[in-house]
LUMMI-105262 format. One record per atom (N, C-alpha, C, CB): residue number from 0; x, y, z. Coordinates in steps of 0.1 Angstrom, whole numbers. Glycine has a CB too. Layout:
<r pos="NUM" px="X" py="Y" pz="Z"/>
...
//
This chain:
<r pos="0" px="-224" py="313" pz="127"/>
<r pos="0" px="-215" py="313" pz="116"/>
<r pos="0" px="-201" py="307" pz="121"/>
<r pos="0" px="-213" py="327" pz="111"/>
<r pos="1" px="-195" py="299" pz="113"/>
<r pos="1" px="-182" py="293" pz="117"/>
<r pos="1" px="-171" py="303" pz="113"/>
<r pos="1" px="-180" py="280" pz="110"/>
<r pos="2" px="-161" py="304" pz="122"/>
<r pos="2" px="-150" py="312" pz="119"/>
<r pos="2" px="-140" py="303" pz="111"/>
<r pos="2" px="-143" py="317" pz="132"/>
<r pos="3" px="-136" py="306" pz="99"/>
<r pos="3" px="-127" py="298" pz="90"/>
<r pos="3" px="-114" py="294" pz="97"/>
<r pos="3" px="-125" py="304" pz="77"/>
<r pos="4" px="-108" py="302" pz="105"/>
<r pos="4" px="-95" py="299" pz="111"/>
<r pos="4" px="-96" py="291" pz="123"/>
<r pos="4" px="-88" py="312" pz="114"/>
<r pos="5" px="-108" py="289" pz="129"/>
<r pos="5" px="-109" py="282" pz="142"/>
<r pos="5" px="-109" py="267" pz="140"/>
<r pos="5" px="-122" py="286" pz="148"/>
<r pos="6" px="-113" py="262" pz="129"/>
<r pos="6" px="-113" py="247" pz="127"/>
<r pos="6" px="-126" py="241" pz="133"/>
<r pos="6" px="-101" py="241" pz="134"/>
<r pos="7" px="-134" py="248" pz="140"/>
<r pos="7" px="-146" py="243" pz="145"/>
<r pos="7" px="-156" py="240" pz="134"/>
<r pos="7" px="-153" py="252" pz="156"/>
<r pos="8" px="-162" py="229" pz="134"/>
<r pos="8" px="-172" py="225" pz="124"/>
<r pos="8" px="-165" py="220" pz="111"/>
<r pos="8" px="-180" py="237" pz="120"/>
<r pos="9" px="-152" py="219" pz="111"/>
<r pos="9" px="-145" py="213" pz="100"/>
<r pos="9" px="-142" py="199" pz="102"/>
<r pos="9" px="-132" py="221" pz="97"/>
<r pos="10" px="-146" py="190" pz="93"/>
<r pos="10" px="-144" py="176" pz="95"/>
<r pos="10" px="-133" py="172" pz="85"/>
<r pos="10" px="-157" py="168" pz="92"/>
<r pos="11" px="-123" py="164" pz="90"/>
<r pos="11" px="-112" py="160" pz="83"/>
<r pos="11" px="-113" py="144" pz="82"/>
<r pos="11" px="-98" py="164" pz="89"/>
<r pos="12" px="-111" py="139" pz="70"/>
<r pos="12" px="-110" py="125" pz="68"/>
<r pos="12" px="-98" py="119" pz="75"/>
<r pos="12" px="-111" py="121" pz="53"/>
<r pos="13" px="-99" py="107" pz="81"/>
<r pos="13" px="-87" py="102" pz="87"/>
<r pos="13" px="-77" py="98" pz="76"/>
<r pos="13" px="-90" py="89" pz="95"/>
<r pos="14" px="-64" py="99" pz="80"/>
<r pos="14" px="-53" py="96" pz="70"/>
<r pos="14" px="-54" py="81" pz="67"/>
<r pos="14" px="-40" py="100" pz="76"/>
<r pos="15" px="-52" py="78" pz="54"/>
<r pos="15" px="-52" py="64" pz="50"/>
<r pos="15" px="-40" py="57" pz="57"/>
<r pos="15" px="-51" py="62" pz="35"/>
<r pos="16" px="-42" py="44" pz="59"/>
<r pos="16" px="-31" py="36" pz="65"/>
<r pos="16" px="-20" py="35" pz="55"/>
<r pos="16" px="-37" py="22" pz="69"/>
<r pos="17" px="-8" py="33" pz="60"/>
<r pos="17" px="4" py="32" pz="52"/>
<r pos="17" px="4" py="20" pz="42"/>
<r pos="17" px="16" py="32" pz="60"/>
<r pos="18" px="11" py="22" pz="31"/>
<r pos="18" px="12" py="12" pz="21"/>
<r pos="18" px="27" py="7" pz="21"/>
<r pos="18" px="8" py="17" pz="6"/>
<r pos="19" px="29" py="-6" pz="22"/>
<r pos="19" px="42" py="-12" pz="23"/>
<r pos="19" px="43" py="-22" pz="12"/>
<r pos="19" px="45" py="-18" pz="37"/>
<r pos="20" px="54" py="-21" pz="4"/>
<r pos="20" px="56" py="-31" pz="-7"/>
<r pos="20" px="69" py="-39" pz="-3"/>
<r pos="20" px="58" py="-23" pz="-21"/>
<r pos="21" px="67" py="-52" pz="-3"/>
<r pos="21" px="78" py="-61" pz="0"/>
<r pos="21" px="82" py="-68" pz="-14"/>
<r pos="21" px="75" py="-72" pz="11"/>
<r pos="22" px="94" py="-67" pz="-18"/>
<r pos="22" px="98" py="-73" pz="-31"/>
<r pos="22" px="113" py="-73" pz="-32"/>
<r pos="22" px="91" py="-66" pz="-42"/>
<r pos="23" px="117" py="-76" pz="-45"/>
<r pos="23" px="131" py="-76" pz="-48"/>
<r pos="23" px="133" py="-66" pz="-60"/>
<r pos="23" px="136" py="-90" pz="-51"/>
<r pos="24" px="146" py="-62" pz="-61"/>
<r pos="24" px="149" py="-53" pz="-72"/>
<r pos="24" px="148" py="-59" pz="-86"/>
<r pos="24" px="163" py="-47" pz="-70"/>
<r pos="25" px="150" py="-72" pz="-86"/>
<r pos="25" px="151" py="-79" pz="-99"/>
<r pos="25" px="137" py="-85" pz="-103"/>
<r pos="25" px="160" py="-91" pz="-99"/>
<r pos="26" px="127" py="-84" pz="-95"/>
<r pos="26" px="113" py="-89" pz="-97"/>
<r pos="26" px="105" py="-79" pz="-105"/>
<r pos="26" px="106" py="-93" pz="-84"/>
<r pos="27" px="102" py="-83" pz="-118"/>
<r pos="27" px="94" py="-74" pz="-126"/>
<r pos="27" px="81" py="-70" pz="-120"/>
<r pos="27" px="92" py="-80" pz="-140"/>
<r pos="28" px="74" py="-79" pz="-114"/>
<r pos="28" px="61" py="-76" pz="-108"/>
<r pos="28" px="62" py="-66" pz="-96"/>
<r pos="28" px="54" py="-89" pz="-103"/>
<r pos="29" px="73" py="-68" pz="-88"/>
<r pos="29" px="76" py="-59" pz="-77"/>
<r pos="29" px="78" py="-45" pz="-83"/>
<r pos="29" px="88" py="-63" pz="-69"/>
<r pos="30" px="86" py="-43" pz="-93"/>
<r pos="30" px="88" py="-30" pz="-99"/>
<r pos="30" px="76" py="-24" pz="-106"/>
<r pos="30" px="100" py="-31" pz="-109"/>
<r pos="31" px="67" py="-33" pz="-111"/>
<r pos="31" px="55" py="-28" pz="-117"/>
<r pos="31" px="46" py="-22" pz="-107"/>
<r pos="31" px="48" py="-40" pz="-125"/>
<r pos="32" px="45" py="-29" pz="-95"/>
<r pos="32" px="37" py="-24" pz="-84"/>
<r pos="32" px="42" py="-10" pz="-79"/>
<r pos="32" px="36" py="-34" pz="-72"/>
<r pos="33" px="55" py="-9" pz="-78"/>
<r pos="33" px="61" py="4" pz="-74"/>
<r pos="33" px="58" py="15" pz="-83"/>
<r pos="33" px="76" py="2" pz="-72"/>
<r pos="34" px="60" py="12" pz="-96"/>
<r pos="34" px="58" py="22" pz="-106"/>
<r pos="34" px="43" py="26" pz="-107"/>
<r pos="34" px="62" py="17" pz="-120"/>
<r pos="35" px="34" py="17" pz="-105"/>
<r pos="35" px="20" py="20" pz="-105"/>
<r pos="35" px="16" py="29" pz="-93"/>
<r pos="35" px="11" py="6" pz="-104"/>
<r pos="36" px="21" py="26" pz="-81"/>
<r pos="36" px="19" py="34" pz="-69"/>
<r pos="36" px="25" py="48" pz="-72"/>
<r pos="36" px="25" py="28" pz="-57"/>
<r pos="37" px="37" py="49" pz="-78"/>
<r pos="37" px="42" py="62" pz="-81"/>
<r pos="37" px="34" py="70" pz="-90"/>
<r pos="37" px="56" py="60" pz="-87"/>
<r pos="38" px="28" py="64" pz="-101"/>
<r pos="38" px="20" py="70" pz="-111"/>
<r pos="38" px="7" py="76" pz="-104"/>
<r pos="38" px="16" py="61" pz="-122"/>
<r pos="39" px="2" py="68" pz="-94"/>
<r pos="39" px="-10" py="72" pz="-87"/>
<r pos="39" px="-8" py="82" pz="-77"/>
<r pos="39" px="-17" py="60" pz="-81"/>
<r pos="40" px="5" py="84" pz="-73"/>
<r pos="40" px="8" py="94" pz="-63"/>
<r pos="40" px="6" py="89" pz="-49"/>
<r pos="40" px="0" py="107" pz="-65"/>
<r pos="41" px="6" py="75" pz="-47"/>
<r pos="41" px="4" py="69" pz="-34"/>
<r pos="41" px="18" py="67" pz="-28"/>
<r pos="41" px="-3" py="55" pz="-36"/>
<r pos="42" px="20" py="74" pz="-16"/>
<r pos="42" px="33" py="72" pz="-9"/>
<r pos="42" px="33" py="58" pz="-4"/>
<r pos="42" px="35" py="82" pz="2"/>
<r pos="43" px="45" py="52" pz="-5"/>
<r pos="43" px="46" py="38" pz="0"/>
<r pos="43" px="61" py="36" pz="5"/>
<r pos="43" px="43" py="28" pz="-11"/>
<r pos="44" px="62" py="26" pz="14"/>
<r pos="44" px="75" py="22" pz="19"/>
<r pos="44" px="79" py="9" pz="11"/>
<r pos="44" px="75" py="19" pz="34"/>
<r pos="45" px="91" py="9" pz="6"/>
<r pos="45" px="97" py="-2" pz="-1"/>
<r pos="45" px="106" py="-10" pz="8"/>
<r pos="45" px="105" py="3" pz="-14"/>
<r pos="46" px="104" py="-23" pz="9"/>
<r pos="46" px="112" py="-32" pz="17"/>
<r pos="46" px="118" py="-42" pz="7"/>
<r pos="46" px="103" py="-39" pz="28"/>
<r pos="47" px="131" py="-41" pz="6"/>
<r pos="47" px="138" py="-51" pz="-3"/>
<r pos="47" px="141" py="-64" pz="5"/>
<r pos="47" px="151" py="-45" pz="-8"/>
<r pos="48" px="135" py="-75" pz="1"/>
<r pos="48" px="136" py="-87" pz="8"/>
<r pos="48" px="150" py="-93" pz="8"/>
<r pos="48" px="127" py="-97" pz="2"/>
<r pos="49" px="158" py="-88" pz="-1"/>
<r pos="49" px="172" py="-93" pz="-1"/>
<r pos="49" px="182" py="-85" pz="7"/>
<r pos="49" px="177" py="-94" pz="-15"/>
<r pos="50" px="178" py="-72" pz="9"/>
<r pos="50" px="187" py="-63" pz="16"/>
<r pos="50" px="184" py="-60" pz="30"/>
<r pos="50" px="188" py="-50" pz="8"/>
<r pos="51" px="171" py="-62" pz="34"/>
<r pos="51" px="167" py="-58" pz="48"/>
<r pos="51" px="167" py="-71" pz="57"/>
<r pos="51" px="154" py="-51" pz="48"/>
<r pos="52" px="175" py="-71" pz="67"/>
<r pos="52" px="175" py="-82" pz="76"/>
<r pos="52" px="162" py="-85" pz="82"/>
<r pos="52" px="186" py="-80" pz="87"/>
<r pos="53" px="157" py="-97" pz="81"/>
<r pos="53" px="145" py="-101" pz="88"/>
<r pos="53" px="132" py="-99" pz="79"/>
<r pos="53" px="143" py="-94" pz="100"/>
<r pos="54" px="134" py="-92" pz="68"/>
<r pos="54" px="122" py="-88" pz="60"/>
<r pos="54" px="115" py="-101" pz="54"/>
<r pos="54" px="126" py="-79" pz="48"/>
<r pos="55" px="123" py="-110" pz="49"/>
<r pos="55" px="118" py="-123" pz="44"/>
<r pos="55" px="111" py="-130" pz="54"/>
<r pos="55" px="129" py="-131" pz="37"/>
<r pos="56" px="116" py="-131" pz="66"/>
<r pos="56" px="110" py="-138" pz="78"/>
<r pos="56" px="97" py="-131" pz="81"/>
<r pos="56" px="119" py="-138" pz="90"/>
<r pos="57" px="96" py="-118" pz="81"/>
<r pos="57" px="84" py="-110" pz="84"/>
<r pos="57" px="73" py="-114" pz="73"/>
<r pos="57" px="87" py="-95" pz="84"/>
<r pos="58" px="77" py="-114" pz="61"/>
<r pos="58" px="67" py="-117" pz="50"/>
<r pos="58" px="62" py="-131" pz="52"/>
<r pos="58" px="73" py="-115" pz="36"/>
<r pos="59" px="71" py="-140" pz="55"/>
<r pos="59" px="67" py="-154" pz="57"/>
<r pos="59" px="57" py="-155" pz="68"/>
<r pos="59" px="79" py="-163" pz="59"/>
<r pos="60" px="59" py="-148" pz="79"/>
<r pos="60" px="50" py="-148" pz="90"/>
<r pos="60" px="36" py="-142" pz="86"/>
<r pos="60" px="56" py="-140" pz="102"/>
<r pos="61" px="37" py="-131" pz="78"/>
<r pos="61" px="24" py="-125" pz="74"/>
<r pos="61" px="16" py="-133" pz="65"/>
<r pos="61" px="27" py="-111" pz="68"/>
<r pos="62" px="23" py="-141" pz="56"/>
<r pos="62" px="16" py="-149" pz="46"/>
<r pos="62" px="13" py="-163" pz="50"/>
<r pos="62" px="23" py="-148" pz="33"/>
<r pos="63" px="17" py="-167" pz="61"/>
<r pos="63" px="15" py="-181" pz="65"/>
<r pos="63" px="26" py="-190" pz="61"/>
<r pos="63" px="2" py="-186" pz="60"/>
<r pos="64" px="38" py="-185" pz="59"/>
<r pos="64" px="49" py="-193" pz="55"/>
<r pos="64" px="55" py="-192" pz="42"/>
<r pos="64" px="45" py="-207" pz="57"/>
<r pos="65" px="49" py="-183" pz="33"/>
<r pos="65" px="54" py="-181" pz="20"/>
<r pos="65" px="61" py="-168" pz="19"/>
<r pos="65" px="43" py="-182" pz="10"/>
<r pos="66" px="72" py="-168" pz="11"/>
<r pos="66" px="79" py="-155" pz="8"/>
<r pos="66" px="76" py="-153" pz="-7"/>
<r pos="66" px="94" py="-155" pz="11"/>
<r pos="67" px="66" py="-146" pz="-10"/>
<r pos="67" px="62" py="-142" pz="-23"/>
<r pos="67" px="64" py="-128" pz="-26"/>
<r pos="67" px="47" py="-147" pz="-27"/>
<r pos="68" px="68" py="-124" pz="-38"/>
<r pos="68" px="69" py="-110" pz="-41"/>
<r pos="68" px="63" py="-107" pz="-54"/>
<r pos="68" px="84" py="-106" pz="-40"/>
<r pos="69" px="57" py="-96" pz="-55"/>
<r pos="69" px="55" py="-86" pz="-44"/>
<r pos="69" px="44" py="-90" pz="-34"/>
<r pos="69" px="52" py="-72" pz="-50"/>
<r pos="70" px="46" py="-87" pz="-22"/>
<r pos="70" px="36" py="-87" pz="-12"/>
<r pos="70" px="33" py="-73" pz="-7"/>
<r pos="70" px="40" py="-97" pz="1"/>
<r pos="71" px="21" py="-69" pz="-7"/>
<r pos="71" px="17" py="-55" pz="-5"/>
<r pos="71" px="8" py="-54" pz="7"/>
<r pos="71" px="11" py="-48" pz="-17"/>
<r pos="72" px="11" py="-46" pz="16"/>
<r pos="72" px="2" py="-43" pz="28"/>
<r pos="72" px="-5" py="-29" pz="25"/>
<r pos="72" px="10" py="-43" pz="41"/>
<r pos="73" px="-18" py="-30" pz="25"/>
<r pos="73" px="-26" py="-17" pz="22"/>
<r pos="73" px="-37" py="-17" pz="33"/>
<r pos="73" px="-32" py="-17" pz="8"/>
<r pos="74" px="-35" py="-8" pz="42"/>
<r pos="74" px="-46" py="-6" pz="52"/>
<r pos="74" px="-50" py="-18" pz="59"/>
<r pos="74" px="-57" py="1" pz="46"/>
<r pos="75" px="-41" py="-27" pz="63"/>
<r pos="75" px="-44" py="-39" pz="70"/>
<r pos="75" px="-48" py="-51" pz="61"/>
<r pos="75" px="-56" py="-36" pz="79"/>
<r pos="76" px="-49" py="-48" pz="48"/>
<r pos="76" px="-51" py="-59" pz="38"/>
<r pos="76" px="-37" py="-63" pz="33"/>
<r pos="76" px="-60" py="-54" pz="27"/>
<r pos="77" px="-36" py="-76" pz="32"/>
<r pos="77" px="-23" py="-82" pz="27"/>
<r pos="77" px="-26" py="-88" pz="13"/>
<r pos="77" px="-17" py="-92" pz="37"/>
<r pos="78" px="-19" py="-83" pz="3"/>
<r pos="78" px="-21" py="-88" pz="-10"/>
<r pos="78" px="-8" py="-95" pz="-15"/>
<r pos="78" px="-24" py="-76" pz="-20"/>
<r pos="79" px="-9" py="-107" pz="-19"/>
<r pos="79" px="2" py="-115" pz="-23"/>
<r pos="79" px="2" py="-116" pz="-38"/>
<r pos="79" px="2" py="-129" pz="-16"/>
<r pos="80" px="12" py="-111" pz="-45"/>
<r pos="80" px="13" py="-111" pz="-59"/>
<r pos="80" px="0" py="-105" pz="-66"/>
<r pos="80" px="16" py="-125" pz="-65"/>
<r pos="81" px="-4" py="-93" pz="-62"/>
<r pos="81" px="-16" py="-88" pz="-67"/>
<r pos="81" px="-15" py="-83" pz="-81"/>
<r pos="81" px="-21" py="-76" pz="-58"/>
<r pos="82" px="-27" py="-84" pz="-88"/>
<r pos="82" px="-28" py="-77" pz="-101"/>
<r pos="82" px="-30" py="-62" pz="-98"/>
<r pos="82" px="-40" py="-83" pz="-110"/>
<r pos="83" px="-28" py="-54" pz="-108"/>
<r pos="83" px="-30" py="-40" pz="-106"/>
<r pos="83" px="-44" py="-37" pz="-103"/>
<r pos="83" px="-26" py="-32" pz="-119"/>
<r pos="84" px="-54" py="-44" pz="-108"/>
<r pos="84" px="-68" py="-42" pz="-105"/>
<r pos="84" px="-71" py="-46" pz="-90"/>
<r pos="84" px="-77" py="-51" pz="-114"/>
<r pos="85" px="-65" py="-56" pz="-85"/>
<r pos="85" px="-66" py="-60" pz="-71"/>
<r pos="85" px="-60" py="-49" pz="-62"/>
<r pos="85" px="-60" py="-74" pz="-68"/>
<r pos="86" px="-48" py="-44" pz="-66"/>
<r pos="86" px="-42" py="-34" pz="-59"/>
<r pos="86" px="-50" py="-21" pz="-58"/>
<r pos="86" px="-28" py="-30" pz="-65"/>
<r pos="87" px="-56" py="-17" pz="-70"/>
<r pos="87" px="-64" py="-5" pz="-71"/>
<r pos="87" px="-77" py="-7" pz="-62"/>
<r pos="87" px="-69" py="-3" pz="-85"/>
<r pos="88" px="-82" py="-19" pz="-62"/>
<r pos="88" px="-94" py="-21" pz="-53"/>
<r pos="88" px="-91" py="-19" pz="-38"/>
<r pos="88" px="-100" py="-35" pz="-56"/>
<r pos="89" px="-79" py="-25" pz="-34"/>
<r pos="89" px="-75" py="-23" pz="-20"/>
<r pos="89" px="-72" py="-9" pz="-17"/>
<r pos="89" px="-63" py="-32" pz="-17"/>
<r pos="90" px="-66" py="-2" pz="-26"/>
<r pos="90" px="-63" py="12" pz="-24"/>
<r pos="90" px="-75" py="21" pz="-23"/>
<r pos="90" px="-54" py="18" pz="-36"/>
<r pos="91" px="-85" py="17" pz="-31"/>
<r pos="91" px="-98" py="25" pz="-30"/>
<r pos="91" px="-105" py="22" pz="-17"/>
<r pos="91" px="-107" py="20" pz="-42"/>
<r pos="92" px="-105" py="9" pz="-13"/>
<r pos="92" px="-112" py="6" pz="0"/>
<r pos="92" px="-105" py="13" pz="12"/>
<r pos="92" px="-111" py="-9" pz="2"/>
<r pos="93" px="-92" py="15" pz="11"/>
<r pos="93" px="-84" py="22" pz="21"/>
<r pos="93" px="-84" py="37" pz="20"/>
<r pos="93" px="-70" py="17" pz="21"/>
<r pos="94" px="-90" py="42" pz="10"/>
<r pos="94" px="-91" py="57" pz="9"/>
<r pos="94" px="-79" py="64" pz="2"/>
<r pos="94" px="-92" py="63" pz="22"/>
<r pos="95" px="-71" py="56" pz="-5"/>
<r pos="95" px="-59" py="62" pz="-12"/>
<r pos="95" px="-63" py="67" pz="-25"/>
<r pos="95" px="-48" py="52" pz="-13"/>
<r pos="96" px="-72" py="61" pz="-32"/>
<r pos="96" px="-76" py="65" pz="-45"/>
<r pos="96" px="-91" py="65" pz="-46"/>
<r pos="96" px="-70" py="56" pz="-57"/>
<r pos="97" px="-96" py="73" pz="-55"/>
<r pos="97" px="-111" py="74" pz="-58"/>
<r pos="97" px="-113" py="68" pz="-71"/>
<r pos="97" px="-117" py="88" pz="-56"/>
<r pos="98" px="-120" py="57" pz="-72"/>
<r pos="98" px="-123" py="51" pz="-85"/>
<r pos="98" px="-134" py="57" pz="-92"/>
<r pos="98" px="-125" py="36" pz="-83"/>
<r pos="99" px="-142" py="66" pz="-85"/>
<r pos="99" px="-153" py="73" pz="-92"/>
<r pos="99" px="-166" py="65" pz="-93"/>
<r pos="99" px="-149" py="77" pz="-105"/>
<r pos="100" px="-165" py="52" pz="-90"/>
<r pos="100" px="-177" py="44" pz="-90"/>
<r pos="100" px="-180" py="36" pz="-78"/>
<r pos="100" px="-176" py="35" pz="-102"/>
<r pos="101" px="-172" py="37" pz="-68"/>
<r pos="101" px="-175" py="30" pz="-55"/>
<r pos="101" px="-188" py="36" pz="-49"/>
<r pos="101" px="-164" py="31" pz="-45"/>
//
């Protein structure tokens, strides 16, 4: 018999990789992605390409030279200007959401 307080025999899923959204305050698509993540309860880090030094350079490096927004990093996957369906798919693959049909 397992002792409930011991933790032995209890398996925990690994924590999902962080979600990072690169965008601008004035970009409607960037704000749509942020609101969608908020509604889903997915914690994320917001990086404003206009306010954070070096952020645009980092995005250009990640995307092969383009600074597109929003650019979203989800568990090692890089999404450039994703649709909400593409974002949901990446979130499901990374363990952030359960689509119920995977």
